Backbone and ligand atoms as CSV (ligand in chain L), in Angstrom:
chain,resi,resn,atom,element,x,y,z
A,1,MET,N,N,-78.661,45.042,-12.299
A,1,MET,CA,C,-77.535,45.608,-13.036
A,1,MET,C,C,-76.220,45.228,-12.341
A,2,ASN,N,N,-75.254,44.814,-13.124
A,2,ASN,CA,C,-73.950,44.433,-12.583
A,2,ASN,C,C,-73.122,45.683,-12.309
A,3,LYS,N,N,-72.134,45.529,-11.443
A,3,LYS,CA,C,-71.192,46.636,-11.256
A,3,LYS,C,C,-70.338,46.730,-12.515
A,4,GLU,N,N,-70.040,47.947,-12.908
A,4,GLU,CA,C,-69.195,48.128,-14.095
A,4,GLU,C,C,-67.872,47.367,-13.936
A,5,ALA,N,N,-67.327,47.392,-12.740
A,5,ALA,CA,C,-66.047,46.710,-12.503
A,5,ALA,C,C,-66.179,45.201,-12.738
A,6,ASP,N,N,-67.352,44.636,-12.421
A,6,ASP,CA,C,-67.549,43.196,-12.624
A,6,ASP,C,C,-67.668,42.866,-14.114
A,7,LEU,N,N,-68.357,43.744,-14.829
A,7,LEU,CA,C,-68.467,43.540,-16.284
A,7,LEU,C,C,-67.087,43.590,-16.926
A,8,LEU,N,N,-66.307,44.586,-16.522
A,8,LEU,CA,C,-64.953,44.715,-17.080
A,8,LEU,C,C,-64.100,43.500,-16.708
A,9,ALA,N,N,-64.303,42.982,-15.510
A,9,ALA,CA,C,-63.527,41.807,-15.085
A,9,ALA,C,C,-63.863,40.601,-15.968
A,10,GLN,N,N,-65.143,40.457,-16.304
A,10,GLN,CA,C,-65.532,39.326,-17.175
A,10,GLN,C,C,-64.950,39.509,-18.581
A,11,ALA,N,N,-64.940,40.752,-19.042
A,11,ALA,CA,C,-64.347,41.025,-20.357
A,11,ALA,C,C,-62.842,40.751,-20.334
A,12,ARG,N,N,-62.208,41.075,-19.224
A,12,ARG,CA,C,-60.764,40.843,-19.090
A,12,ARG,C,C,-60.446,39.351,-19.131
A,13,THR,N,N,-61.266,38.567,-18.452
A,13,THR,CA,C,-61.053,37.111,-18.464
A,13,THR,C,C,-61.202,36.578,-19.888
A,14,ALA,N,N,-62.226,37.069,-20.603
A,14,ALA,CA,C,-62.425,36.638,-21.997
A,14,ALA,C,C,-61.240,37.078,-22.863
A,15,ARG,N,N,-60.763,38.304,-22.627
A,15,ARG,CA,C,-59.594,38.779,-23.390
A,15,ARG,C,C,-58.415,37.823,-23.218
A,16,ASP,N,N,-58.225,37.343,-22.022
A,16,ASP,CA,C,-57.088,36.450,-21.774
A,16,ASP,C,C,-57.247,35.113,-22.501
A,17,ARG,N,N,-58.468,34.831,-22.955
A,17,ARG,CA,C,-58.714,33.592,-23.705
A,17,ARG,C,C,-58.764,33.828,-25.214
A,18,ALA,N,N,-58.524,35.064,-25.631
A,18,ALA,CA,C,-58.618,35.384,-27.066
A,18,ALA,C,C,-57.686,34.485,-27.880
A,19,TYR,N,N,-58.135,34.177,-29.087
A,19,TYR,CA,C,-57.279,33.445,-30.027
A,19,TYR,C,C,-56.796,34.488,-31.029
A,20,ALA,N,N,-55.670,35.104,-30.690
A,20,ALA,CA,C,-55.186,36.246,-31.472
A,20,ALA,C,C,-53.753,36.006,-31.934
A,21,ARG,N,N,-53.516,34.827,-32.460
A,21,ARG,CA,C,-52.136,34.441,-32.762
A,21,ARG,C,C,-51.543,35.215,-33.939
A,22,TYR,N,N,-52.365,35.856,-34.745
A,22,TYR,CA,C,-51.821,36.575,-35.904
A,22,TYR,C,C,-51.552,38.041,-35.595
A,23,SER,N,N,-52.478,38.693,-34.909
A,23,SER,CA,C,-52.276,40.113,-34.597
A,23,SER,C,C,-51.648,40.321,-33.229
A,24,GLY,N,N,-51.846,39.379,-32.330
A,24,GLY,CA,C,-51.402,39.588,-30.948
A,24,GLY,C,C,-52.273,40.587,-30.207
A,25,PHE,N,N,-53.330,41.049,-30.855
A,25,PHE,CA,C,-54.218,42.063,-30.271
A,25,PHE,C,C,-55.404,41.341,-29.640
A,26,ARG,N,N,-55.366,41.246,-28.325
A,26,ARG,CA,C,-56.381,40.459,-27.610
A,26,ARG,C,C,-57.532,41.347,-27.171
A,27,VAL,N,N,-58.743,40.884,-27.450
A,27,VAL,CA,C,-59.941,41.647,-27.076
A,27,VAL,C,C,-60.935,40.707,-26.401
A,28,GLY,N,N,-61.526,41.192,-25.318
A,28,GLY,CA,C,-62.623,40.469,-24.665
A,28,GLY,C,C,-63.802,41.407,-24.515
A,29,ALA,N,N,-64.994,40.853,-24.563
A,29,ALA,CA,C,-66.196,41.673,-24.422
A,29,ALA,C,C,-67.190,40.957,-23.516
A,30,ALA,N,N,-67.901,41.741,-22.730
A,30,ALA,CA,C,-68.965,41.201,-21.866
A,30,ALA,C,C,-70.205,42.049,-22.096
A,31,ILE,N,N,-71.254,41.408,-22.579
A,31,ILE,CA,C,-72.484,42.145,-22.871
A,31,ILE,C,C,-73.486,41.882,-21.756
A,32,GLU,N,N,-74.087,42.962,-21.287
A,32,GLU,CA,C,-75.058,42.855,-20.190
A,32,GLU,C,C,-76.466,42.960,-20.766
A,33,CYS,N,N,-77.269,41.966,-20.453
A,33,CYS,CA,C,-78.646,41.941,-20.933
A,33,CYS,C,C,-79.547,42.700,-19.953
A,34,ARG,N,N,-80.727,43.042,-20.422
A,34,ARG,CA,C,-81.638,43.825,-19.582
A,34,ARG,C,C,-81.974,43.090,-18.280
A,35,ASP,N,N,-81.982,41.750,-18.321
A,35,ASP,CA,C,-82.287,40.988,-17.104
A,35,ASP,C,C,-81.060,40.796,-16.209
A,36,GLY,N,N,-79.949,41.405,-16.574
A,36,GLY,CA,C,-78.748,41.345,-15.742
A,36,GLY,C,C,-77.793,40.222,-16.105
A,37,SER,N,N,-78.227,39.303,-16.965
A,37,SER,CA,C,-77.310,38.231,-17.362
A,37,SER,C,C,-76.201,38.802,-18.249
A,38,VAL,N,N,-75.074,38.120,-18.242
A,38,VAL,CA,C,-73.885,38.603,-18.956
A,38,VAL,C,C,-73.335,37.475,-19.834
A,39,PHE,N,N,-72.959,37.818,-21.055
A,39,PHE,CA,C,-72.371,36.854,-21.984
A,39,PHE,C,C,-71.063,37.436,-22.509
A,40,VAL,N,N,-70.089,36.562,-22.676
A,40,VAL,CA,C,-68.776,37.070,-23.071
A,40,VAL,C,C,-68.374,36.548,-24.444
A,41,GLY,N,N,-67.425,37.243,-25.032
A,41,GLY,CA,C,-66.841,36.821,-26.302
A,41,GLY,C,C,-65.400,37.298,-26.348
A,42,CYS,N,N,-64.623,36.672,-27.223
A,42,CYS,CA,C,-63.247,37.141,-27.433
A,42,CYS,C,C,-62.980,37.067,-28.929
A,43,ASN,N,N,-61.948,37.771,-29.374
A,43,ASN,CA,C,-61.666,37.669,-30.804
A,43,ASN,C,C,-61.072,36.304,-31.123
A,44,VAL,N,N,-61.485,35.801,-32.269
A,44,VAL,CA,C,-61.069,34.473,-32.730
A,44,VAL,C,C,-60.505,34.654,-34.138
A,45,GLU,N,N,-59.197,34.617,-34.231
A,45,GLU,CA,C,-58.552,34.857,-35.531
A,45,GLU,C,C,-58.422,33.557,-36.317
A,46,ASN,N,N,-58.023,33.718,-37.567
A,46,ASN,CA,C,-57.956,32.557,-38.448
A,46,ASN,C,C,-56.814,32.736,-39.436
A,47,ALA,N,N,-56.226,31.620,-39.881
A,47,ALA,CA,C,-55.169,31.669,-40.885
A,47,ALA,C,C,-55.660,32.374,-42.146
A,48,SER,N,N,-56.952,32.286,-42.407
A,48,SER,CA,C,-57.574,33.084,-43.465
A,48,SER,C,C,-58.035,34.380,-42.793
A,49,TYR,N,N,-57.171,35.374,-42.795
A,49,TYR,CA,C,-57.334,36.539,-41.925
A,49,TYR,C,C,-58.730,37.166,-41.888
A,50,PRO,N,N,-59.392,37.360,-43.048
A,50,PRO,CA,C,-60.674,38.074,-42.994
A,50,PRO,C,C,-61.782,37.312,-42.275
A,51,VAL,N,N,-61.563,36.052,-42.004
A,51,VAL,CA,C,-62.588,35.239,-41.338
A,51,VAL,C,C,-62.663,35.566,-39.839
A,52,THR,N,N,-61.697,36.294,-39.361
A,52,THR,CA,C,-61.618,36.658,-37.929
A,52,THR,C,C,-62.937,37.194,-37.381
A,53,LEU,N,N,-63.245,36.726,-36.175
A,53,LEU,CA,C,-64.457,37.189,-35.476
A,53,LEU,C,C,-64.036,38.130,-34.345
A,54,CYS,N,N,-64.693,39.267,-34.279
A,54,CYS,CA,C,-64.399,40.218,-33.192
A,54,CYS,C,C,-65.045,39.762,-31.883
A,55,ALA,N,N,-64.463,40.213,-30.789
A,55,ALA,CA,C,-64.959,39.865,-29.455
A,55,ALA,C,C,-66.413,40.307,-29.258
A,56,GLU,N,N,-66.742,41.487,-29.719
A,56,GLU,CA,C,-68.087,42.034,-29.493
A,56,GLU,C,C,-69.145,41.174,-30.167
A,57,ARG,N,N,-68.848,40.772,-31.399
A,57,ARG,CA,C,-69.848,39.953,-32.108
A,57,ARG,C,C,-69.939,38.552,-31.509
A,58,GLY,N,N,-68.842,38.062,-30.958
A,58,GLY,CA,C,-68.901,36.785,-30.255
A,58,GLY,C,C,-69.816,36.866,-29.045
A,59,ALA,N,N,-69.719,37.965,-28.314
A,59,ALA,CA,C,-70.566,38.138,-27.125
A,59,ALA,C,C,-72.035,38.253,-27.525
A,60,VAL,N,N,-72.299,38.999,-28.577
A,60,VAL,CA,C,-73.692,39.133,-29.049
A,60,VAL,C,C,-74.228,37.770,-29.455
A,61,SER,N,N,-73.434,37.015,-30.148
A,61,SER,CA,C,-73.871,35.703,-30.615
A,61,SER,C,C,-74.196,34.780,-29.436
A,62,ALA,N,N,-73.350,34.798,-28.414
A,62,ALA,CA,C,-73.598,33.955,-27.228
A,62,ALA,C,C,-74.906,34.359,-26.553
A,63,ALA,N,N,-75.147,35.654,-26.467
A,63,ALA,CA,C,-76.378,36.135,-25.815
A,63,ALA,C,C,-77.616,35.739,-26.624
A,64,ILE,N,N,-77.535,35.920,-27.921
A,64,ILE,CA,C,-78.684,35.581,-28.775
A,64,ILE,C,C,-78.982,34.082,-28.685
A,65,ALA,N,N,-77.927,33.281,-28.693
A,65,ALA,CA,C,-78.114,31.826,-28.618
A,65,ALA,C,C,-78.729,31.406,-27.292
A,66,ALA,N,N,-78.574,32.242,-26.263
A,66,ALA,CA,C,-79.168,31.951,-24.953
A,66,ALA,C,C,-80.571,32.543,-24.833
A,67,GLY,N,N,-81.059,33.123,-25.923
A,67,GLY,CA,C,-82.435,33.624,-25.927
A,67,GLY,C,C,-82.584,35.072,-25.518
A,68,LYS,N,N,-81.480,35.802,-25.427
A,68,LYS,CA,C,-81.537,37.219,-25.025
A,68,LYS,C,C,-81.550,38.116,-26.259
A,69,LEU,N,N,-82.327,39.188,-26.145
A,69,LEU,CA,C,-82.396,40.132,-27.271
A,69,LEU,C,C,-82.230,41.584,-26.845
A,70,ASP,N,N,-82.313,41.836,-25.557
A,70,ASP,CA,C,-82.269,43.226,-25.084
A,70,ASP,C,C,-81.017,43.460,-24.262
A,71,PHE,N,N,-80.220,44.381,-24.713
A,71,PHE,CA,C,-78.918,44.628,-24.093
A,71,PHE,C,C,-78.830,46.058,-23.559
A,72,ASP,N,N,-78.182,46.189,-22.421
A,72,ASP,CA,C,-77.983,47.525,-21.829
A,72,ASP,C,C,-76.588,48.083,-22.066
A,73,ARG,N,N,-75.592,47.211,-21.888
A,73,ARG,CA,C,-74.202,47.708,-21.939
A,73,ARG,C,C,-73.291,46.626,-22.495
A,74,ILE,N,N,-72.187,47.078,-23.041
A,74,ILE,CA,C,-71.128,46.129,-23.398
A,74,ILE,C,C,-69.810,46.684,-22.873
A,75,ALA,N,N,-69.043,45.814,-22.234
A,75,ALA,CA,C,-67.720,46.200,-21.742
A,75,ALA,C,C,-66.675,45.512,-22.605
A,76,ILE,N,N,-65.668,46.254,-22.974
A,76,ILE,CA,C,-64.610,45.744,-23.861
A,76,ILE,C,C,-63.263,45.975,-23.180
A,77,VAL,N,N,-62.432,44.948,-23.189
A,77,VAL,CA,C,-61.083,45.106,-22.636
A,77,VAL,C,C,-60.094,44.559,-23.658
A,78,CYS,N,N,-59.065,45.333,-23.958
A,78,CYS,CA,C,-58.049,44.838,-24.900
A,78,CYS,C,C,-56.666,45.133,-24.349
A,79,ASN,N,N,-55.650,44.647,-25.054
A,79,ASN,CA,C,-54.289,44.832,-24.555
A,79,ASN,C,C,-53.582,45.991,-25.254
A,80,ALA,N,N,-54.363,47.022,-25.635
A,80,ALA,CA,C,-53.764,48.233,-26.201
A,80,ALA,C,C,-53.328,49.157,-25.057
A,81,THR,N,N,-52.747,50.282,-25.407
A,81,THR,CA,C,-52.283,51.200,-24.361
A,81,THR,C,C,-53.370,52.182,-23.942
A,82,GLU,N,N,-54.431,52.265,-24.745
A,82,GLU,CA,C,-55.577,53.078,-24.339
A,82,GLU,C,C,-56.852,52.450,-24.874
A,83,PRO,N,N,-58.019,52.803,-24.316
A,83,PRO,CA,C,-59.267,52.143,-24.715
A,83,PRO,C,C,-59.532,52.277,-26.212
A,84,VAL,N,N,-60.120,51.223,-26.781
A,84,VAL,CA,C,-60.501,51.267,-28.199
A,84,VAL,C,C,-62.022,51.213,-28.309
A,85,ALA,N,N,-62.531,51.845,-29.331
A,85,ALA,CA,C,-63.958,51.762,-29.633
A,85,ALA,C,C,-64.180,50.581,-30.574
A,86,PRO,N,N,-65.354,49.965,-30.542
A,86,PRO,CA,C,-65.612,48.810,-31.409
A,86,PRO,C,C,-65.502,49.174,-32.890
A,87,CYS,N,N,-65.143,48.198,-33.705
A,87,CYS,CA,C,-65.041,48.437,-35.146
A,87,CYS,C,C,-66.428,48.724,-35.723
A,88,GLY,N,N,-66.444,49.217,-36.935
A,88,GLY,CA,C,-67.711,49.596,-37.566
A,88,GLY,C,C,-68.690,48.451,-37.702
A,89,ALA,N,N,-68.176,47.276,-38.055
A,89,ALA,CA,C,-69.071,46.123,-38.218
A,89,ALA,C,C,-69.735,45.780,-36.890
A,90,CYS,N,N,-68.968,45.823,-35.813
A,90,CYS,CA,C,-69.545,45.507,-34.499
A,90,CYS,C,C,-70.538,46.574,-34.057
A,91,ARG,N,N,-70.258,47.836,-34.366
A,91,ARG,CA,C,-71.224,48.897,-34.028
A,91,ARG,C,C,-72.558,48.617,-34.706
A,92,GLN,N,N,-72.491,48.216,-35.972
A,92,GLN,CA,C,-73.727,47.947,-36.722
A,92,GLN,C,C,-74.471,46.767,-36.111
A,93,VAL,N,N,-73.752,45.739,-35.707
A,93,VAL,CA,C,-74.393,44.561,-35.097
A,93,VAL,C,C,-75.024,44.934,-33.749
A,94,LEU,N,N,-74.312,45.696,-32.952
A,94,LEU,CA,C,-74.874,46.120,-31.657
A,94,LEU,C,C,-76.127,46.961,-31.866
A,95,ALA,N,N,-76.094,47.829,-32.870
A,95,ALA,CA,C,-77.221,48.738,-33.116
A,95,ALA,C,C,-78.489,47.998,-33.526
A,96,GLU,N,N,-78.340,46.802,-34.060
A,96,GLU,CA,C,-79.506,46.007,-34.444
A,96,GLU,C,C,-80.384,45.721,-33.220
A,97,PHE,N,N,-79.728,45.543,-32.077
A,97,PHE,CA,C,-80.447,45.090,-30.883
A,97,PHE,C,C,-80.633,46.184,-29.849
A,98,ALA,N,N,-79.709,47.083,-29.758
A,98,ALA,CA,C,-79.752,48.098,-28.698
A,98,ALA,C,C,-79.252,49.411,-29.273
A,99,PRO,N,N,-80.149,50.180,-29.866
A,99,PRO,CA,C,-79.749,51.373,-30.608
A,99,PRO,C,C,-78.935,52.372,-29.792
A,100,ASP,N,N,-79.162,52.391,-28.474
A,100,ASP,CA,C,-78.424,53.388,-27.691
A,100,ASP,C,C,-77.752,52.778,-26.467
A,101,MET,N,N,-77.240,51.583,-26.620
A,101,MET,CA,C,-76.594,50.948,-25.475
A,101,MET,C,C,-75.312,51.682,-25.091
A,102,GLU,N,N,-74.879,51.454,-23.866
A,102,GLU,CA,C,-73.624,52.058,-23.412
A,102,GLU,C,C,-72.456,51.150,-23.789
A,103,VAL,N,N,-71.392,51.758,-24.257
A,103,VAL,CA,C,-70.175,51.028,-24.616
A,103,VAL,C,C,-69.062,51.496,-23.679
A,104,ILE,N,N,-68.500,50.552,-22.948
A,104,ILE,CA,C,-67.453,50.857,-21.973
A,104,ILE,C,C,-66.187,50.150,-22.443
A,105,SER,N,N,-65.087,50.842,-22.471
A,105,SER,CA,C,-63.859,50.214,-22.963
A,105,SER,C,C,-62.695,50.529,-22.032
A,106,GLU,N,N,-61.948,49.493,-21.723
A,106,GLU,CA,C,-60.808,49.652,-20.811
A,106,GLU,C,C,-59.526,49.148,-21.454
A,107,ALA,N,N,-58.480,49.921,-21.292
A,107,ALA,CA,C,-57.127,49.478,-21.679
A,107,ALA,C,C,-56.127,50.464,-21.094
A,108,GLY,N,N,-54.953,49.978,-20.839
A,108,GLY,CA,C,-53.892,50.850,-20.333
A,108,GLY,C,C,-54.254,51.583,-19.056
A,109,GLY,N,N,-55.122,50.970,-18.261
A,109,GLY,CA,C,-55.493,51.599,-16.995
A,109,GLY,C,C,-56.497,52.724,-17.130
A,110,GLN,N,N,-57.035,52.919,-18.350
A,110,GLN,CA,C,-58.048,53.967,-18.555
A,110,GLN,C,C,-59.371,53.329,-18.970
A,111,VAL,N,N,-60.457,54.027,-18.678
A,111,VAL,CA,C,-61.784,53.561,-19.095
A,111,VAL,C,C,-62.460,54.683,-19.882
A,112,SER,N,N,-62.998,54.351,-21.054
A,112,SER,CA,C,-63.790,55.306,-21.848
A,112,SER,C,C,-65.211,54.798,-21.935
A,113,ARG,N,N,-66.119,55.727,-22.055
A,113,ARG,CA,C,-67.545,55.370,-22.160
A,113,ARG,C,C,-68.184,56.186,-23.277
A,114,TRP,N,N,-68.994,55.499,-24.078
A,114,TRP,CA,C,-69.731,56.167,-25.143
A,114,TRP,C,C,-71.147,55.603,-25.168
A,115,SER,N,N,-72.040,56.343,-25.806
A,115,SER,CA,C,-73.315,55.731,-26.177
A,115,SER,C,C,-73.142,55.248,-27.617
A,116,LEU,N,N,-73.909,54.226,-27.982
A,116,LEU,CA,C,-73.789,53.709,-29.352
A,116,LEU,C,C,-74.223,54.774,-30.367
A,117,THR,N,N,-75.117,55.648,-29.958
A,117,THR,CA,C,-75.533,56.742,-30.857
A,117,THR,C,C,-74.351,57.660,-31.169
A,118,GLU,N,N,-73.507,57.892,-30.185
A,118,GLU,CA,C,-72.302,58.695,-30.446
A,118,GLU,C,C,-71.393,57.982,-31.440
A,119,LEU,N,N,-71.282,56.668,-31.287
A,119,LEU,CA,C,-70.339,55.909,-32.120
A,119,LEU,C,C,-70.873,55.633,-33.518
A,120,LEU,N,N,-72.184,55.603,-33.653
A,120,LEU,CA,C,-72.795,55.297,-34.963
A,120,LEU,C,C,-74.029,56.188,-35.139
A,121,PRO,N,N,-73.799,57.467,-35.345
A,121,PRO,CA,C,-74.917,58.422,-35.317
A,121,PRO,C,C,-75.904,58.265,-36.478
A,122,SER,N,N,-75.416,58.053,-37.676
A,122,SER,CA,C,-76.315,57.886,-38.820
A,122,SER,C,C,-76.180,56.455,-39.267
A,123,ARG,N,N,-77.241,55.727,-39.170
A,123,ARG,CA,C,-77.106,54.291,-39.378
A,123,ARG,C,C,-78.242,53.742,-40.218
A,124,PHE,N,N,-77.958,52.646,-40.860
A,124,PHE,CA,C,-78.994,51.887,-41.545
A,124,PHE,C,C,-79.576,50.927,-40.526
A,125,SER,N,N,-80.918,50.854,-40.464
A,125,SER,CA,C,-81.515,49.959,-39.472
A,125,SER,C,C,-82.761,49.299,-40.045
A,126,LYS,N,N,-83.328,48.425,-39.256
A,126,LYS,CA,C,-84.521,47.682,-39.716
A,126,LYS,C,C,-85.658,48.618,-40.065
A,127,THR,N,N,-85.684,49.796,-39.476
A,127,THR,CA,C,-86.768,50.741,-39.798
A,127,THR,C,C,-86.606,51.323,-41.200
A,128,ASP,N,N,-85.444,51.159,-41.797
A,128,ASP,CA,C,-85.230,51.632,-43.166
A,128,ASP,C,C,-85.736,50.642,-44.214
A,129,LEU,N,N,-85.983,49.428,-43.766
A,129,LEU,CA,C,-86.412,48.398,-44.720
A,129,LEU,C,C,-87.917,48.494,-44.969
A,130,PRO,N,N,-88.349,48.179,-46.164
A,130,PRO,CA,C,-89.785,48.086,-46.399
A,130,PRO,C,C,-90.348,46.895,-45.633
A,131,ALA,N,N,-91.657,46.841,-45.500
A,131,ALA,CA,C,-92.279,45.711,-44.806
A,131,ALA,C,C,-91.754,44.417,-45.420
A,132,LEU,N,N,-91.348,43.506,-44.565
A,132,LEU,CA,C,-90.762,42.278,-45.081
A,132,LEU,C,C,-91.855,41.364,-45.630
A,133,PRO,N,N,-91.564,40.720,-46.759
A,133,PRO,CA,C,-92.572,39.893,-47.399
A,133,PRO,C,C,-92.733,38.521,-46.765
A,134,ARG,N,N,-91.965,38.239,-45.716
A,134,ARG,CA,C,-92.042,36.897,-45.150
A,134,ARG,C,C,-92.077,37.011,-43.633
A,135,ASP,N,N,-92.432,35.891,-43.003
A,135,ASP,CA,C,-92.469,35.835,-41.550
A,135,ASP,C,C,-91.042,35.861,-41.029
A,136,VAL,N,N,-90.713,36.843,-40.217
A,136,VAL,CA,C,-89.350,36.904,-39.703
A,136,VAL,C,C,-89.216,36.243,-38.341
A,137,GLY,N,N,-90.272,35.582,-37.885
A,137,GLY,CA,C,-90.155,34.837,-36.635
A,137,GLY,C,C,-90.573,35.660,-35.430
A,138,PRO,N,N,-90.374,35.103,-34.254
A,138,PRO,CA,C,-90.892,35.724,-33.037
A,138,PRO,C,C,-89.988,36.804,-32.458
A,139,GLU,N,N,-88.906,37.168,-33.163
A,139,GLU,CA,C,-87.961,38.101,-32.566
A,139,GLU,C,C,-88.610,39.439,-32.267
A,140,THR,N,N,-88.314,39.924,-31.092
A,140,THR,CA,C,-88.665,41.308,-30.796
A,140,THR,C,C,-87.476,41.920,-30.077
A,141,THR,N,N,-87.292,43.174,-30.274
A,141,THR,CA,C,-86.263,43.881,-29.521
A,141,THR,C,C,-86.919,45.112,-28.956
A,142,ARG,N,N,-86.186,45.868,-28.176
A,142,ARG,CA,C,-86.740,46.995,-27.461
A,142,ARG,C,C,-87.552,47.942,-28.359
A,143,GLU,N,N,-87.076,48.103,-29.595
A,143,GLU,CA,C,-87.789,49.059,-30.435
A,143,GLU,C,C,-88.752,48.355,-31.402
A,144,GLY,N,N,-89.146,47.145,-31.070
A,144,GLY,CA,C,-90.151,46.454,-31.871
A,144,GLY,C,C,-89.529,45.456,-32.808
A,145,SER,N,N,-90.355,44.701,-33.512
A,145,SER,CA,C,-89.840,43.613,-34.336
A,145,SER,C,C,-89.377,44.115,-35.686
L,1,THU,N1,N,-60.948,43.273,-32.816
L,1,THU,C1,C,-61.985,43.006,-31.974
L,1,THU,O1,O,-62.141,41.885,-31.477
L,1,THU,N2,N,-62.859,44.010,-31.702
L,1,THU,C2,C,-62.772,45.275,-32.192
L,1,THU,O2,O,-63.643,46.106,-31.939
L,1,THU,C3,C,-61.630,45.649,-33.009
L,1,THU,C4,C,-60.740,44.545,-33.454
L,1,THU,C5,C,-59.981,42.207,-33.100
L,1,THU,C6,C,-60.057,41.663,-34.488
L,1,THU,C7,C,-58.644,41.153,-34.684
L,1,THU,O3,O,-58.557,39.829,-34.164
L,1,THU,C8,C,-57.797,42.053,-33.838
L,1,THU,O4,O,-58.679,42.698,-32.944
L,1,THU,C9,C,-57.025,43.095,-34.626
L,1,THU,O5,O,-57.842,43.787,-35.483
């Protein structure tokens, strides 16, 4: 397990690389996998505004592409005056892989911590789906495939 301060430092570095030319709101995220590896993401905005990718989903995507599926924590750093919680879409994406991961957020010299269950208490998940009619591949996550 990484030190929380190290995770936040990696998120801060990613935040400084954010492509946030439209909002000016820079966000970096560092997701910690169960094996201790860390993957980062930053928000990537676009002239077509809704196409924007959030930092959290960028970090998840990097981790998945590296073959990781089990996450313990995500650290988020932005340039707001106080910590922000992830947007609803990112909460849903995080919940797919780690239903109760810890979410740590830093801004304005303050740090907030939540569990994902606190942030997304009633959620739609893979357990709500009927048995899938096709092979979904070798994916497994902590709570099963
Ligand atoms: N943003 C994130 O990257 N993560 C969040 O959890 C909230 C919002 C980004 C999206 C957009 O580039 C900017 O912050 C303002 O919404």
